[in-house]
N, C-alpha and C positions, 0 to 999 in steps of 0.2 A: 279801894276794897281790901281785905286781910287776904294774905298770900301764905298762910300758915298751911301746913301738909293736910289736912283735913277738908279745907276748902279747894285746894289744888286736886284733892283727889275727886271730888265732886266735878271740878271743871274736865278732868280727864275723862271720866266715864260719860260725861257729856258730849264731848267732842271727839272720842275716839270712833273713828271710822269703821265698817265692816269690815273694810279688808286690813290685813297687818300695817302699821305704819312704823318707819322709822324714828327710834326713841327721839333724835336729835330734831327731827322735823316737828314732832310735837312739841318739844321743848320750845322751839322758834315760834310756833302758832300759839303756845299759852303765854310765852312773854309779851307778844303783842295785844294779845286778848287783856292782860293784866297790867298792860303799858309798864312792864318791867326790864325795858331796855334802857341803859344809861348813854346819853347821846354826849361826844364830846365834839371838838371844832372838826370841820371836816378835814379828811387826810388827804389832799390835792382834790381831785373829782369825786373822792369816795365819802358818803356818811361815815362817821366813825363814832365808835363805843362800844360797847360789849353788854351780853346779859348781864344783869345784877347778880352777883356771885350767890348772895344769899337766897333768892328766888331759884335760882338753878341746884341749890343744894336740898331746897324746900322741895324741888319738883321730884330732885332723884330720891328723896325719902318717901316721898306719893307714892311714886311708881313701886318702891320696894314693896311698901307696906298692902299696896292693891294686889301686888302679885303675892305676897306671903299669905294673905286672906281668900286668894284663889278669885279675885274679882276679874284679873287679866292674866293673859298669859305674856311671858317674856321668852322671845327666843332669840339667841345668839348664833349669828351666822356670817358668811361673808357676802358681800354683794356677788349677784348670779351672772350679771353680764355687765357690759360697757355702758349702755343705756342706765340700769338702774346705778351703777357707780356715780355715774355723771349728774342724774338726779338727785343723788344723795351728797355730792360734793359740797353744795354750798350751806350745809346744815351740821358737818361735823367741824366745827369751829363756834365758840363763843365770842369771837372777833365781828363787830359790824360790818367794820371797813373789807374784811376779808370775804365775809358774807355775801356783800354787795358785789365784790369783784367776781366772785365764782360764779353769781348769778347771772351776772353781765356775760361771761365767756365761757359757760359751761359747752353751749350749744357748739361754739368755735373749736372747742378743744375736743369734743366729739369729733367734728368733722375732719380736723386733724388727724388724728389718730386712723379714722377708717377710710380716709383718703389715699392711704400708701404713702404719704408724703414723709413720714417719720422712717429715720435710717434704722435697718433691722438690728435686731439685738442678738447678742451670743446666747441664746438660750435655747437648749436642748429641749422644747417642749414635749416631744412624745417620750424622751427618758426620764423627765422630770414627773410626768404623770404617772408611768409606770412605777417608778420609785416612791409614789405617793401611796399606791395600790399597794404595794409590798410593805410598804412601812403601816398602814392604815386597817389593811384588811389581809391579811395573811392568805383568808382560805381563798379570796377570787383570786390571789396571785398565782396560789400553789395551783389552780384551775388552768390558770393562763401558761403556768410552765409546763402541764400536761399537755394542751393543746399544742404549744410549740414545740415539744418533743415529737410529736406525732408529724407536724408538717415538716419538721426538719428530716425526719428519715424518707417521707415521699420525695423531698426535695434531691436528697441525695441519689434515690435510684431512678428519679428523672435525668439527673445530668450524666448519670452513668450508661443511660440509654441515648441521652441526646445531648449533645455539649454545644449546641447552637449559641445560645445564650449562656455559655458557661459563665463568664466572668459578671455577669448580673446576678446570676444566682447566687454564685459564691459571696458577691456581696450582702443579699438577702440572709445568707446562712450567718454570716458574719454580725450584720445588725442583730437579727434574731436572738443571737446566742450573748450578744451583748446587753440586751433589753430582759432577756426573761430566764438566763443562767447566772451564777455567780462568777463568771467569765470576766473580766476587767479588759474588753476590746475595745481600744480607741477607735471607733467607727461612729461618724458623727450624722452619715447620710439618712434621714429618717425612713423608717420602714415603709410607711406610705406614699412615699414618693419613688421608692424601689419597685413597690406593688403596681403602682400606677404606669410605670414606664414598661415594666414588663408586661402587664395587660394589654398593653397598646402594642406589642411587638410579638409576644410569642403568644400565635395561635393554637399551638398542638394541644390535642384531647388532655392530654397527661397535665400539662401546664396549668389549662383552665381549672381543673378540678383542684389544684395547690391553690392557686390564685384565689379561689372561692374561699378556700379554708384561713388563707390570709385575710381576707377579707372580713369573714366572721372574727377571728382574733382582734382585729383592728376596731371592729365595732363594741367588742367587749371592753376595751380599753376606752372607747370614746363615750360609753354609757355610762361608766363608772364616773360619781359624782365630781370627784376630783378634777375631772378632765376640763371641766367648765371654769372652774377657779385657776386651774393652769392656764385655759386660754385668756382671762381676764387679766392675768398677770403678765403675759405675754403682751397683749396692747398698752397695759400701764406702764410697763417699764419701758416704752417707747417714750415716754414723757416724763419719766422719773429719774433722778439719781440718788445717790444715798442720803442726801440732805437738802431733796427739795426738786424743783423743776430744770428741766435740761435747758440749756443755752438756746437750743433750736427752737424750742417751744416760744419761750421769752421772744426769740427775734421775730419768730413768725406773728405773735400776738401785736407785737411792737408796730410792725409794719402795718396791721390794720387799725391799730388805735394809738398812732402816734401824738396827736394832739390831746388826749387823754393822759398817755402816760408822762408826757412831759411836765405834767403839773404835779407828779407825786413828790415830795418833799426832798427825796434823797437820791433822784435821778439826776444823772449827769451826763450830758451829752459830749460828744468828743471834741476835745480844744486842739488846736493849733499853734505851734509857736512860729513867729516869723524867722526869718534868716535862713542859712543854708542848711539844706536838706531840713526843713520843718518836719516837725513830729507830729504825728496824728495819735493821740490817745482813746483806746478804747472806750465804747460807750458803757456807762454804768447803770445798769437797772436798778431801780428802788427795791431793798429787800423784801417788799410784800410779794415781788412777782416770783421769790424762790417758793411762796407758799400757795401760788394758784393750785398745783398739785402736789400731794405730799402722801406718804407711806402710810396714812390713816386710811385710804382707801382699801390697802391689801388686808387691812383687820378684820376681827369678827365686829358686827355691830348688832345693838339690841334692836329687836322689832316687838312691837305691842300690838296685842291682838285681844277680842273679846273671846271667851273660851268656848270651845263648840259643846 
């Protein structure tokens, strides 16, 4: 069957679901329908090959043409949550072996991230979110500043009258000023943690009113769209390093799939040399494991839909 842009446009309109679909997911679906996946000898336990380059380019031209004609809508956005990121992970590549590897492992990667197994990362998620608001929506940030200034005055009045939890309230003041003013104060403890501690310990009426105001302020921050983006970044940074997958995730997956991973062409098991003080060499994973997750997950992705 011909795979020119006109024919592909017809296929796209025929197969486009009623809900938005990831561009890369539809590309893989159409490549299967059109039998446009080039196969190579297996890469270890994985089928190998890639989507035909000319077909991929024709598909892109077809989508562009449909969008320009108003037949479909194209929206670029980041993944909304971790589940959506893992569902999209196998499709953000044209490589068949990586596609299959990710399909096989995505559920385990999701379980690994959400289990609490990964080490914590040094990312001030709360400050990152507030900075996004300040950069991308100055009007919202200005309102947050005004709310914080009001809270600050109430805190000062409260600790003047009741110093029972003076140090904890001072921490709230320092953290709030570091988030919502231009003061560069190096205080990393999140405001929501300080809030939760005081809510549990300080039962006075005046403090309850202030804590209610802080709760509202935090809700304003959480409701901002970039809070979700910040949350997913925090999760994904647990398995990402600047150029690929963390060693901890590779080791975790290897333990579960040892028999498969040792078949990969460039995998090397630790070797021992005899003699005094015999040496053990570290295991070397096949380079494809560095691509199990990558920073593509943090970027914008195109979603196709039928215009409303």
